N, CA, C and O atoms as CSV, one atom per row, in Angstrom:
chain,resi,resn,atom,element,x,y,z
A,1,UNK,N,N,-38.000,30.739,40.521
A,1,UNK,CA,C,-36.712,30.754,39.061
A,1,UNK,C,C,-35.016,30.448,39.546
A,1,UNK,O,O,-33.912,30.647,39.039
A,2,UNK,N,N,-35.355,30.063,40.368
A,2,UNK,CA,C,-33.452,30.279,41.358
A,2,UNK,C,C,-33.652,28.654,41.202
A,2,UNK,O,O,-32.856,28.053,40.480
A,3,UNK,N,N,-34.967,27.754,42.035
A,3,UNK,CA,C,-34.571,26.115,41.207
A,3,UNK,C,C,-34.580,25.955,39.905
A,3,UNK,O,O,-33.949,24.960,39.544
A,4,UNK,N,N,-35.268,26.831,38.715
A,4,UNK,CA,C,-35.289,26.231,37.775
A,4,UNK,C,C,-34.169,26.464,37.106
A,4,UNK,O,O,-33.745,25.620,36.317
A,5,UNK,N,N,-33.558,27.575,37.307
A,5,UNK,CA,C,-31.845,27.668,36.623
A,5,UNK,C,C,-31.132,26.707,37.392
A,5,UNK,O,O,-30.326,26.006,36.780
A,6,UNK,N,N,-31.372,26.423,39.473
A,6,UNK,CA,C,-29.567,25.243,39.899
A,6,UNK,C,C,-30.391,24.066,38.908
A,6,UNK,O,O,-29.543,23.365,38.356
A,7,UNK,N,N,-32.355,23.499,38.386
A,7,UNK,CA,C,-32.382,22.134,37.899
A,7,UNK,C,C,-31.950,22.472,36.367
A,7,UNK,O,O,-32.012,21.526,35.582
A,8,UNK,N,N,-31.592,23.514,35.954
A,8,UNK,CA,C,-30.715,23.531,34.348
A,8,UNK,C,C,-29.454,23.252,34.490
A,8,UNK,O,O,-28.907,22.230,34.076
A,9,UNK,N,N,-28.812,24.374,35.231
A,9,UNK,CA,C,-27.667,23.531,36.029
A,9,UNK,C,C,-27.173,22.073,35.775
A,9,UNK,O,O,-26.241,21.673,35.076
A,10,UNK,N,N,-27.924,21.506,36.421
A,10,UNK,CA,C,-27.791,20.109,37.402
A,10,UNK,C,C,-27.814,19.374,35.374
A,10,UNK,O,O,-26.917,18.635,34.969
A,11,UNK,N,N,-28.531,19.643,34.835
A,11,UNK,CA,C,-28.884,18.569,33.984
A,11,UNK,C,C,-28.273,19.010,32.526
A,11,UNK,O,O,-28.477,18.443,31.453
A,12,UNK,N,N,-27.571,20.025,32.739
A,12,UNK,CA,C,-26.047,20.185,32.066
A,12,UNK,C,C,-24.976,19.487,31.853
A,12,UNK,O,O,-24.458,18.800,30.973
A,13,UNK,N,N,-24.696,20.040,33.433
A,13,UNK,CA,C,-23.496,19.097,34.305
A,13,UNK,C,C,-23.762,16.968,34.499
A,13,UNK,O,O,-22.858,16.147,34.656
A,14,UNK,N,N,-25.645,16.618,34.379
A,14,UNK,CA,C,-25.576,15.440,34.194
A,14,UNK,C,C,-25.439,15.428,32.318
A,14,UNK,O,O,-25.663,14.308,31.859
A,15,UNK,N,N,-25.157,16.356,31.412
A,15,UNK,CA,C,-25.177,15.557,30.394
A,15,UNK,C,C,-24.066,15.639,29.827
A,15,UNK,O,O,-23.895,15.065,28.752
A,16,UNK,N,N,-22.879,16.507,30.535
A,16,UNK,CA,C,-21.225,16.985,29.621
A,16,UNK,C,C,-20.355,14.966,30.824
A,16,UNK,O,O,-19.317,14.310,30.737
A,17,UNK,N,N,-21.214,14.912,31.414
A,17,UNK,CA,C,-21.147,14.548,32.453
A,17,UNK,C,C,-21.262,12.286,31.411
A,17,UNK,O,O,-20.609,11.242,31.429
A,18,UNK,N,N,-21.932,12.583,31.062
A,18,UNK,CA,C,-22.640,11.357,30.491
A,18,UNK,C,C,-21.648,11.338,29.050
A,18,UNK,O,O,-20.623,10.743,28.716
A,19,UNK,N,N,-22.556,12.325,28.423
A,19,UNK,CA,C,-21.142,11.651,26.790
A,19,UNK,C,C,-19.754,12.455,26.627
A,19,UNK,O,O,-19.427,12.916,25.534
A,20,UNK,N,N,-18.616,12.655,28.278
A,20,UNK,CA,C,-18.038,12.391,28.078
A,20,UNK,C,C,-17.065,11.325,28.442
A,20,UNK,O,O,-15.865,11.118,28.261
A,21,UNK,N,N,-18.445,10.506,29.254
A,21,UNK,CA,C,-18.212,9.051,29.759
A,21,UNK,C,C,-18.119,8.701,28.500
A,21,UNK,O,O,-16.921,8.547,28.263
A,22,UNK,N,N,-18.776,8.486,27.533
A,22,UNK,CA,C,-18.748,7.811,26.504
A,22,UNK,C,C,-17.452,8.088,25.565
A,22,UNK,O,O,-16.986,7.474,24.605
A,23,UNK,N,N,-17.251,8.701,25.920
A,23,UNK,CA,C,-15.697,9.088,24.850
A,23,UNK,C,C,-14.837,9.313,25.160
A,23,UNK,O,O,-14.496,10.232,25.906
A,24,UNK,N,N,-13.899,8.073,24.384
A,24,UNK,CA,C,-12.306,6.894,24.580
A,24,UNK,C,C,-11.461,7.750,24.122
A,24,UNK,O,O,-11.621,8.932,23.816
A,25,UNK,N,N,-10.708,7.201,24.098
A,25,UNK,CA,C,-9.076,7.681,23.413
A,25,UNK,C,C,-8.294,6.297,22.495
A,25,UNK,O,O,-8.604,5.151,22.821
A,26,UNK,N,N,-7.665,6.442,21.785
A,26,UNK,CA,C,-7.673,4.898,21.140
A,26,UNK,C,C,-6.238,4.492,22.939
A,26,UNK,O,O,-5.496,4.897,23.833
A,27,UNK,N,N,-6.818,3.528,22.276
A,27,UNK,CA,C,-6.061,2.681,23.885
A,27,UNK,C,C,-4.166,2.689,23.157
A,27,UNK,O,O,-3.488,2.858,22.144
A,28,UNK,N,N,-4.128,2.309,24.859
A,28,UNK,CA,C,-1.999,2.107,24.342
A,28,UNK,C,C,-1.821,1.226,23.550
A,28,UNK,O,O,-2.364,0.149,23.304
A,29,UNK,N,N,-0.206,2.327,22.796
A,29,UNK,CA,C,-0.078,0.572,21.837
A,29,UNK,C,C,-0.608,0.507,21.429
A,29,UNK,O,O,-0.970,-0.630,21.735
A,30,UNK,N,N,-1.777,1.085,20.142
A,30,UNK,CA,C,-2.824,1.141,18.758
A,30,UNK,C,C,-1.559,1.368,17.983
A,30,UNK,O,O,-0.885,2.396,17.918
A,31,UNK,N,N,-1.422,0.517,17.563
A,31,UNK,CA,C,-1.007,1.466,16.411
A,31,UNK,C,C,-1.160,1.886,15.595
A,31,UNK,O,O,-1.350,0.832,14.987
A,32,UNK,N,N,-1.326,2.909,14.565
A,32,UNK,CA,C,-1.673,4.309,14.271
A,32,UNK,C,C,-0.393,4.157,12.694
A,32,UNK,O,O,0.540,3.392,12.449
A,33,UNK,N,N,-1.008,5.295,11.976
A,33,UNK,CA,C,-0.099,5.565,11.132
A,33,UNK,C,C,-0.144,7.111,10.751
A,33,UNK,O,O,-1.025,7.633,10.068
A,34,UNK,N,N,0.378,7.416,11.017
A,34,UNK,CA,C,0.521,9.823,10.884
A,34,UNK,C,C,2.142,9.791,9.244
A,34,UNK,O,O,3.345,9.578,9.096
A,35,UNK,N,N,0.357,10.338,8.145
A,35,UNK,CA,C,0.958,10.542,6.539
A,35,UNK,C,C,1.098,12.001,6.772
A,35,UNK,O,O,0.167,12.671,7.218
A,36,UNK,N,N,2.291,12.506,6.464
A,36,UNK,CA,C,2.030,14.229,6.918
A,36,UNK,C,C,2.865,14.360,5.397
A,36,UNK,O,O,3.999,13.881,5.360
A,37,UNK,N,N,2.374,14.930,4.300
A,37,UNK,CA,C,2.819,15.637,2.771
A,37,UNK,C,C,3.562,17.387,3.360
A,37,UNK,O,O,2.781,18.155,3.923
A,38,UNK,N,N,4.912,17.785,3.170
A,38,UNK,CA,C,4.829,19.362,2.348
A,38,UNK,C,C,5.063,19.689,1.328
A,38,UNK,O,O,6.101,19.148,0.947
A,39,UNK,N,N,4.453,20.611,0.296
A,39,UNK,CA,C,5.205,20.845,-0.560
A,39,UNK,C,C,5.580,22.461,-0.684
A,39,UNK,O,O,4.959,23.242,0.037
A,40,UNK,N,N,6.542,22.940,-1.549
A,40,UNK,CA,C,6.328,23.948,-1.499
A,40,UNK,C,C,6.612,24.990,-3.196
A,40,UNK,O,O,7.094,24.190,-3.998
A,41,UNK,N,N,6.530,25.736,-3.551
A,41,UNK,CA,C,7.102,26.333,-5.197
A,41,UNK,C,C,7.274,28.072,-4.949
A,41,UNK,O,O,6.521,28.992,-4.628
A,42,UNK,N,N,8.624,27.924,-5.276
A,42,UNK,CA,C,8.644,29.413,-5.738
A,42,UNK,C,C,8.670,30.319,-6.449
A,42,UNK,O,O,9.658,30.439,-7.172
A,43,UNK,N,N,7.602,31.297,-6.518
A,43,UNK,CA,C,6.896,31.857,-7.562
A,43,UNK,C,C,7.658,32.672,-8.239
A,43,UNK,O,O,7.647,32.878,-9.453
A,44,UNK,N,N,8.861,33.508,-6.770
A,44,UNK,CA,C,9.585,33.952,-7.751
A,44,UNK,C,C,11.097,34.363,-6.301
A,44,UNK,O,O,10.995,34.222,-5.082
A,45,UNK,N,N,12.060,34.760,-6.935
A,45,UNK,CA,C,12.782,34.420,-5.564
A,45,UNK,C,C,12.330,35.411,-3.995
A,45,UNK,O,O,12.212,36.609,-3.734
A,46,UNK,N,N,12.184,34.099,-3.225
A,46,UNK,CA,C,12.547,35.036,-1.986
A,46,UNK,C,C,11.180,34.608,-1.296
A,46,UNK,O,O,11.024,34.520,-0.078
A,47,UNK,N,N,10.049,34.313,-2.430
A,47,UNK,CA,C,9.058,33.645,-2.475
A,47,UNK,C,C,8.289,32.694,-2.674
A,47,UNK,O,O,8.250,31.791,-3.509
A,48,UNK,N,N,7.665,32.992,-1.805
A,48,UNK,CA,C,7.220,30.631,-2.105
A,48,UNK,C,C,6.236,30.516,-1.722
A,48,UNK,O,O,6.112,31.062,-0.626
A,49,UNK,N,N,4.593,29.620,-2.402
A,49,UNK,CA,C,3.403,28.939,-1.693
A,49,UNK,C,C,3.500,28.073,-1.396
A,49,UNK,O,O,4.371,27.379,-1.919
A,50,UNK,N,N,2.733,27.582,-0.443
A,50,UNK,CA,C,3.711,26.035,0.870
A,50,UNK,C,C,2.474,25.649,0.343
A,50,UNK,O,O,1.639,26.178,-0.391
A,51,UNK,N,N,2.600,24.483,0.973
A,51,UNK,CA,C,1.164,23.202,1.893
A,51,UNK,C,C,1.290,22.634,1.839
A,51,UNK,O,O,2.027,22.166,0.971
A,52,UNK,N,N,0.690,21.986,2.741
A,52,UNK,CA,C,1.275,21.386,4.169
A,52,UNK,C,C,-0.048,20.421,4.072
A,52,UNK,O,O,-1.028,21.120,4.326
A,53,UNK,N,N,-0.669,18.218,3.622
A,53,UNK,CA,C,-1.563,17.840,4.166
A,53,UNK,C,C,-1.065,17.094,5.517
A,53,UNK,O,O,0.031,17.299,6.041
A,54,UNK,N,N,-1.974,16.267,5.956
A,54,UNK,CA,C,-2.137,15.845,6.938
A,54,UNK,C,C,-3.314,14.414,6.738
A,54,UNK,O,O,-4.385,14.460,6.133
A,55,UNK,N,N,-2.674,13.129,7.493
A,55,UNK,CA,C,-3.538,12.435,7.415
A,55,UNK,C,C,-4.140,11.634,8.348
A,55,UNK,O,O,-3.741,10.620,7.776
A,56,UNK,N,N,-5.096,10.942,9.812
A,56,UNK,CA,C,-3.321,10.577,10.247
A,56,UNK,C,C,-5.237,8.752,10.804
A,56,UNK,O,O,-6.387,8.757,11.244
A,57,UNK,N,N,-4.145,7.682,10.286
A,57,UNK,CA,C,-4.964,6.534,11.265
A,57,UNK,C,C,-5.441,5.944,12.865
A,57,UNK,O,O,-4.677,6.510,13.647
A,58,UNK,N,N,-6.051,5.363,13.370
A,58,UNK,CA,C,-5.701,5.160,14.411
A,58,UNK,C,C,-6.867,3.638,14.457
A,58,UNK,O,O,-7.423,3.189,13.455
A,59,UNK,N,N,-7.037,2.963,16.140
A,59,UNK,CA,C,-7.303,1.530,15.558
A,59,UNK,C,C,-6.389,0.361,15.052
A,59,UNK,O,O,-6.974,-0.239,14.150
A,60,UNK,N,N,-5.574,0.011,15.232
A,60,UNK,CA,C,-4.669,-0.684,14.642
A,60,UNK,C,C,-4.595,0.057,13.042
A,60,UNK,O,O,-4.982,-0.709,12.159
A,61,UNK,N,N,-4.130,1.507,12.537
A,61,UNK,CA,C,-4.422,1.660,11.872
A,61,UNK,C,C,-5.426,1.580,10.439
A,61,UNK,O,O,-4.934,1.895,9.356
A,62,UNK,N,N,-7.292,1.002,10.573
A,62,UNK,CA,C,-8.141,0.631,10.296
A,62,UNK,C,C,-8.651,1.849,10.736
A,62,UNK,O,O,-8.961,1.524,11.882
A,63,UNK,N,N,-8.862,2.659,10.667
A,63,UNK,CA,C,-9.982,4.208,11.023
A,63,UNK,C,C,-9.067,5.286,10.398
A,63,UNK,O,O,-7.902,5.657,10.259
A,64,UNK,N,N,-10.204,5.511,10.146
A,64,UNK,CA,C,-9.084,7.304,9.341
A,64,UNK,C,C,-10.170,7.902,10.635
A,64,UNK,O,O,-11.270,7.479,10.990
A,65,UNK,N,N,-9.075,9.420,11.300
A,65,UNK,CA,C,-9.578,9.929,12.338
A,65,UNK,C,C,-9.373,11.557,12.569
A,65,UNK,O,O,-9.909,12.356,13.337
A,66,UNK,N,N,-8.489,11.665,11.686
A,66,UNK,CA,C,-8.339,13.005,11.953
A,66,UNK,C,C,-7.790,13.842,10.057
A,66,UNK,O,O,-7.339,12.879,9.436
A,67,UNK,N,N,-7.747,14.544,9.548
A,67,UNK,CA,C,-6.635,15.314,8.378
A,67,UNK,C,C,-6.712,16.698,8.909
A,67,UNK,O,O,-7.535,17.054,9.752
A,68,UNK,N,N,-5.699,17.552,8.302
A,68,UNK,CA,C,-6.358,19.306,7.746
A,68,UNK,C,C,-5.037,19.324,6.946
A,68,UNK,O,O,-4.201,18.444,6.743
A,69,UNK,N,N,-5.133,20.775,6.509
A,69,UNK,CA,C,-4.411,21.343,5.495
A,69,UNK,C,C,-4.621,23.149,5.754
A,69,UNK,O,O,-5.516,23.972,5.947
A,70,UNK,N,N,-2.681,23.034,5.560
A,70,UNK,CA,C,-2.287,23.862,5.707
A,70,UNK,C,C,-1.905,25.277,3.826
A,70,UNK,O,O,-1.153,25.175,2.858
A,71,UNK,N,N,-2.745,26.150,4.189
A,71,UNK,CA,C,-1.867,26.503,2.867
A,71,UNK,C,C,-1.078,28.159,3.772
A,71,UNK,O,O,-1.203,28.496,4.949
A,72,UNK,N,N,-0.280,28.882,2.600
A,72,UNK,CA,C,0.504,29.815,3.020
A,72,UNK,C,C,1.478,30.839,1.935
A,72,UNK,O,O,1.623,30.499,0.761
A,73,UNK,N,N,1.959,31.809,2.350
A,73,UNK,CA,C,2.471,32.341,1.746
A,73,UNK,C,C,4.756,31.942,2.841
A,73,UNK,O,O,4.970,31.619,4.010
A,74,UNK,N,N,5.965,32.249,1.494
A,74,UNK,CA,C,6.590,32.395,2.575
A,74,UNK,C,C,7.496,34.017,1.903
A,74,UNK,O,O,7.872,34.034,0.731
A,75,UNK,N,N,7.733,35.265,2.853
A,75,UNK,CA,C,8.638,35.258,2.025
A,75,UNK,C,C,9.902,35.583,2.694
A,75,UNK,O,O,9.585,36.162,3.733
A,76,UNK,N,N,11.028,35.507,2.621
A,76,UNK,CA,C,12.789,35.814,2.546
A,76,UNK,C,C,12.948,37.319,2.050
A,76,UNK,O,O,13.126,37.808,0.934
A,77,UNK,N,N,12.807,37.877,3.369
A,77,UNK,CA,C,13.383,39.626,3.848
A,77,UNK,C,C,14.834,39.446,3.157
A,77,UNK,O,O,15.660,38.579,2.873
A,78,UNK,N,N,14.544,41.154,3.053
A,78,UNK,CA,C,16.816,40.672,2.686
A,78,UNK,C,C,17.317,40.072,4.038
A,78,UNK,O,O,16.997,40.053,5.227
A,79,UNK,N,N,18.416,39.525,3.079
A,79,UNK,CA,C,19.685,39.336,4.151
A,79,UNK,C,C,20.539,39.242,4.508
A,79,UNK,O,O,21.202,38.475,3.809
A,80,UNK,N,N,21.376,39.835,5.821
A,80,UNK,CA,C,23.010,40.592,5.611
A,80,UNK,C,C,23.742,39.240,5.009
A,80,UNK,O,O,23.653,38.052,5.318
A,81,UNK,N,N,24.718,40.150,3.730
A,81,UNK,CA,C,25.791,39.247,3.190
A,81,UNK,C,C,26.804,38.962,4.135
A,81,UNK,O,O,27.386,40.032,4.316
A,82,UNK,N,N,27.456,37.849,5.017
A,82,UNK,CA,C,27.735,37.257,5.627
A,82,UNK,C,C,29.841,37.904,5.488
A,82,UNK,O,O,30.603,38.415,6.309
A,83,UNK,N,N,30.017,37.420,3.782
A,83,UNK,CA,C,30.940,38.244,3.533
A,83,UNK,C,C,31.345,39.779,3.310
A,83,UNK,O,O,32.494,40.171,3.514
A,84,UNK,N,N,30.096,40.789,2.784
A,84,UNK,CA,C,30.243,42.287,3.354
A,84,UNK,C,C,30.292,42.830,4.888
A,84,UNK,O,O,30.432,44.014,5.194
A,85,UNK,N,N,30.150,41.733,5.801
A,85,UNK,CA,C,30.705,41.680,6.491
A,85,UNK,C,C,29.913,43.438,7.478
A,85,UNK,O,O,30.386,43.809,8.552
């Protein structure tokens, strides 16, 4: 039973090493394009809806490799009026 567990653990370690050996990052000096767009819309006073999207191209800007979208709401709470001190 112990030998089987050791063999399973060694197999998992060997597979992780094999998979990570084939993984690589982009080369140093690689030309990339990162595009981020952000918009917000004021719904009512001090309340905004916000959206952000991001796209990334690597491998000399020929390979699309990343995207994400974010949605949110921004609330402005009572602000201290500097004039009334």
